[in-house]
MINU-197799 format. One line per field, with one value per residue (C-alpha): residue number from 1; residue in one letter; x, y, z. Coordinates in steps of 0.25 Angstrom, whole numbers. Layout:
BEGIN
num <- c(NUM;...)
residuo <- c(a;...)
xx <- c(X;...)
yy <- c(Y;...)
zz <- c(Z;...)
//
This chain:
BEGIN
num <- c(1;2;3;4;5;6;7;8;9;10;11;12;13;14;15;16;17;18;19;20;21;22;23;24;25;26;27;28;29;30;31;32;33;34;35;36;37;38;39;40;41;42;43;44;45;46;47;48;49;50;51;52;53;54;55;56;57;58;59;60;61;62;63;64;65;66;67;68;69;70;71;72;73;74;75;76;77;78;79;80;81;82;83;84;85;86;87;88;89;90;91;92;93;94;95;96;97;98;99;100;101;102;103;104;105;106;107;108;109;110;111;112;113;114;115;116;117;118;119;120;121;122;123;124;125;126;127;128;129;130;131;132;133;134;135;136;137;138;139;140;141;142;143;144;145;146;147;148;149;150;151;152;153;154;155;156;157;158;159;160;161;162;163;164;165;166;167;168;169;170;171;172;173;174;175;176;177;178;179;180;181;182;183;184;185;186;187;188;189;190;191;192;193;194;195;196;197;198;199;200;201;202;203;204;205;206;207;208;209;210;211;212;213;214;215;216;217;218;219;220;221;222;223;224;225;226;227;228;229;230;231;232;233;234;235;236;237;238;239;240;241;242;243;244;245;246;247;248;249;250;251;252;253;254;255;256;257;258;259;260;261;262;263;264;265;266;267;268;269;270;271;272;273;274;275;276;277;278;279;280;281;282;283;284;285;286;287;288;289;290;291;292;293;294;295;296;297;298;299;300;301;302;303;304;305;306;307;308;309;310;311;312;313;314;315;316;317;318;319;320;321;322;323;324;325;326;327;328;329;330;331;332;333;334;335;336;337;338;339;340;341;342;343;344;345;346;347;348;349)
residuo <- c(m;s;r;r;q;s;g;a;r;p;s;g;r;s;d;r;a;r;k;m;r;n;v;v;a;e;k;p;k;d;p;a;a;l;s;w;k;t;y;g;y;a;v;l;a;m;l;v;v;f;l;l;g;a;a;a;v;w;q;e;p;l;k;v;m;g;m;l;t;r;a;r;l;a;y;n;g;f;h;s;e;y;t;t;i;r;g;n;r;i;h;y;y;e;g;g;s;g;a;p;v;v;l;v;h;g;l;g;s;r;a;e;d;w;a;n;l;m;p;q;l;k;q;a;g;f;h;v;y;a;i;d;l;l;g;y;g;r;s;a;q;p;a;n;a;a;y;s;i;p;e;e;a;q;y;v;e;d;f;i;a;q;r;g;l;d;k;v;s;l;v;g;w;s;m;g;g;w;v;a;m;r;v;a;l;d;q;p;k;r;i;g;r;l;v;l;c;n;s;a;g;i;r;f;e;p;s;f;t;i;f;d;f;e;p;t;t;i;p;a;v;q;r;l;y;r;m;l;m;p;q;p;a;e;v;p;d;f;l;a;r;d;m;v;r;k;f;k;q;l;n;w;v;v;d;r;s;a;r;s;m;f;r;g;d;d;l;l;d;g;k;l;g;r;l;q;m;p;t;l;i;l;w;g;k;q;d;h;l;i;p;l;a;t;g;i;s;m;h;e;e;i;s;q;s;v;l;e;i;y;d;g;c;g;h;l;a;p;g;q;c;a;a;r;i;a;p;r;l;i;d;f;l;d;g;k;e;p;q;a;r;k;i;t;e;i;g;p;s)
xx <- c(-208;-194;-185;-176;-187;-192;-178;-176;-161;-158;-152;-145;-133;-132;-131;-121;-113;-113;-109;-97;-93;-93;-85;-75;-74;-71;-56;-52;-48;-33;-31;-17;-24;-34;-24;-16;-28;-32;-18;-18;-31;-25;-13;-21;-29;-17;-11;-24;-24;-9;-12;-23;-15;-3;-13;-18;-5;-1;-13;-15;-3;-6;-20;-14;-4;-14;-23;-11;-7;-22;-22;-9;-14;-27;-19;-11;-24;-26;-40;-44;-53;-60;-64;-70;-63;-68;-78;-68;-65;-51;-45;-36;-30;-31;-24;-19;-21;-13;-7;-12;-3;-8;0;-1;3;10;7;0;0;-10;-11;-7;7;9;6;20;20;6;6;19;13;1;9;17;4;-1;-15;-12;-20;-15;-23;-26;-25;-36;-35;-25;-27;-42;-46;-55;-50;-59;-57;-57;-46;-32;-24;-15;-6;-16;-28;-22;-17;-31;-37;-26;-29;-44;-41;-33;-44;-55;-49;-46;-31;-21;-6;-6;7;6;15;16;23;27;15;9;20;17;3;7;15;4;-6;5;6;-9;-13;0;-8;-13;0;9;20;23;31;35;39;47;37;34;30;42;49;59;64;56;62;48;36;21;20;29;18;8;14;6;16;25;38;32;28;42;48;39;43;57;55;48;58;72;78;74;64;55;40;35;27;15;15;19;7;-3;4;1;-13;-14;-7;-16;-28;-21;-13;-23;-23;-8;-7;-15;-7;6;3;-1;12;20;14;21;10;9;24;28;42;44;32;37;43;29;28;30;27;38;41;48;52;55;62;67;81;79;67;68;55;56;71;76;80;65;64;77;71;58;66;74;61;53;61;56;58;66;70;73;79;77;88;84;69;63;50;42;49;37;32;45;53;42;50;61;52;42;50;55;42;35;46;43;28;30;37;51;56;71;76;71;79;86;89;91;94;89;96;90;88)
yy <- c(-217;-222;-214;-212;-207;-197;-191;-195;-198;-211;-212;-223;-229;-216;-207;-215;-215;-200;-198;-208;-200;-187;-194;-199;-185;-178;-178;-179;-166;-165;-162;-155;-146;-142;-139;-130;-123;-120;-116;-107;-100;-98;-92;-83;-79;-76;-68;-59;-57;-53;-43;-37;-36;-30;-20;-16;-15;-6;3;4;-2;5;-1;-15;-13;-8;-20;-30;-22;-23;-38;-40;-33;-41;-54;-50;-47;-32;-27;-14;-6;7;16;30;41;55;52;47;32;27;15;6;-8;-17;-30;-39;-39;-34;-20;-10;-3;8;12;26;28;40;51;46;32;22;11;0;6;-1;-15;-20;-18;-21;-37;-37;-29;-38;-50;-45;-44;-30;-24;-16;-4;4;16;24;39;48;51;39;25;21;31;43;56;67;80;89;81;87;74;81;73;77;73;60;57;60;49;39;43;41;27;23;28;22;8;10;7;10;9;9;8;19;18;29;31;44;54;42;43;58;54;43;53;63;52;47;62;63;49;45;35;27;26;15;15;24;21;31;27;37;47;62;71;80;91;87;93;86;83;83;91;88;86;74;67;70;65;67;62;49;57;62;48;44;55;52;37;40;48;36;25;23;21;30;21;23;20;12;22;14;14;29;32;25;32;46;42;38;50;59;53;55;68;77;69;68;83;87;78;82;97;95;89;99;110;105;108;94;91;84;90;91;83;69;69;67;53;43;30;21;26;19;27;19;26;22;27;31;39;50;57;58;58;49;62;64;50;53;66;59;48;59;66;53;49;34;32;22;25;14;17;8;9;6;11;24;31;19;10;5;-1;-5;-9;-15;-29;-22;-12;-22;-30;-18;-11;-23;-24;-9;-11;-24;-15;-20;-6;-3;7;21;32;21;22;10;8;-4;-8;-15;-30)
zz <- c(-202;-199;-190;-202;-211;-200;-198;-184;-181;-176;-161;-155;-162;-172;-160;-153;-165;-167;-152;-154;-166;-158;-147;-157;-163;-150;-147;-132;-126;-123;-108;-112;-122;-112;-102;-111;-116;-101;-98;-110;-105;-92;-97;-106;-94;-86;-97;-98;-83;-84;-95;-88;-75;-83;-89;-75;-70;-81;-81;-66;-58;-45;-45;-47;-37;-27;-29;-27;-14;-9;-12;-5;7;7;6;18;26;25;23;16;25;26;37;38;45;46;35;25;21;25;19;27;27;39;42;54;69;81;84;74;64;55;42;36;22;16;6;-7;-2;4;14;4;3;17;10;11;26;30;29;37;48;48;49;60;68;66;63;51;46;34;31;18;23;19;4;1;-3;-2;8;6;-1;4;-4;8;16;18;18;28;39;50;43;39;53;58;49;54;69;66;59;71;81;73;74;89;87;98;98;83;76;65;53;43;30;24;26;34;44;46;48;57;66;66;71;82;87;87;93;101;110;98;91;97;86;75;62;52;38;29;36;33;44;47;39;29;16;5;-9;-15;-17;-15;-30;-30;-22;-33;-46;-58;-69;-70;-68;-55;-50;-53;-45;-33;-34;-34;-21;-14;-19;-13;-26;-39;-47;-58;-58;-71;-79;-79;-64;-63;-72;-63;-51;-58;-59;-45;-39;-47;-40;-26;-28;-22;-9;-9;-12;0;9;4;5;19;22;14;22;34;44;50;51;63;66;81;84;83;96;102;96;107;101;95;81;70;58;45;33;20;19;4;6;-5;0;15;19;30;38;40;47;55;60;64;71;79;83;88;100;100;85;77;63;53;39;28;17;3;6;2;6;3;13;20;7;-1;11;19;20;28;36;41;51;58;58;64;75;78;78;87;97;93;89;90;100;98;91;83;68;60;45;38;25;13;16)
//
């Protein structure tokens, strides 16, 4: 039986002819078309990422801002660490080498609020620690804690001792300044230099109540923000809404700290004269929360202190005016402080 009769397909010349027809039928791919197609996919992917990012910022702006701050600190060589003090987990940032500097944040705040100053201190040759006080940031929030000034000061003292630090430069901001002064009074041999930024700790007539620090509505957030800023400003509603959510999670800790401070049991009036280490007092001139007169009173009581007043800055001066503060702070920490009892006003650059 022949191959044609058996149904077998001829190979050879007929197969080659078919392949040639397929090759002729296929059009060559246009490199330009491929390039534009790839570019289009890339643009679409970027658009999707942008929209997802925008949605995240809109829904949880504080979370996104926190992620960016942590990334910036990591990029600048700061490591997020934990230690255990008095049975509680305490979070802190560490970076750099050289003379130790410990940064203590204020009420309702966290270590990351020092992020604008930390890289400059590290670059200047300091070993920087920024601690989350008990109850704040990523530190533990034990239900039975008082979150008072003496208790927070004890945690800072234990942190310094745990690391075997001596002649520490201790920098405190707002409530953190009060804590820092308490530590300096308790452990004067361990503290080489003291820096107070818009610090609480002595008696003054407040223009606010405890509840101003525990906002539960958008108007309440706006009111607190205006107290913290040198010029009246409005927080965008989407950000204020997220701030309300965040405050509600922390308000019980803030309430205990604030009530402890408002009672006045731990005020340091009449005790600051015992401080013997060089002391730098930094103040935002337009502080609507703790008036400049408070800083002047501290300066008058601490005989070896220097007061520097930053015009155009408010209560958040260490964060918002970091570019102006950092060089003078570094000079002080390096031992180049100006003559004691001096008051200097630094205008906007």
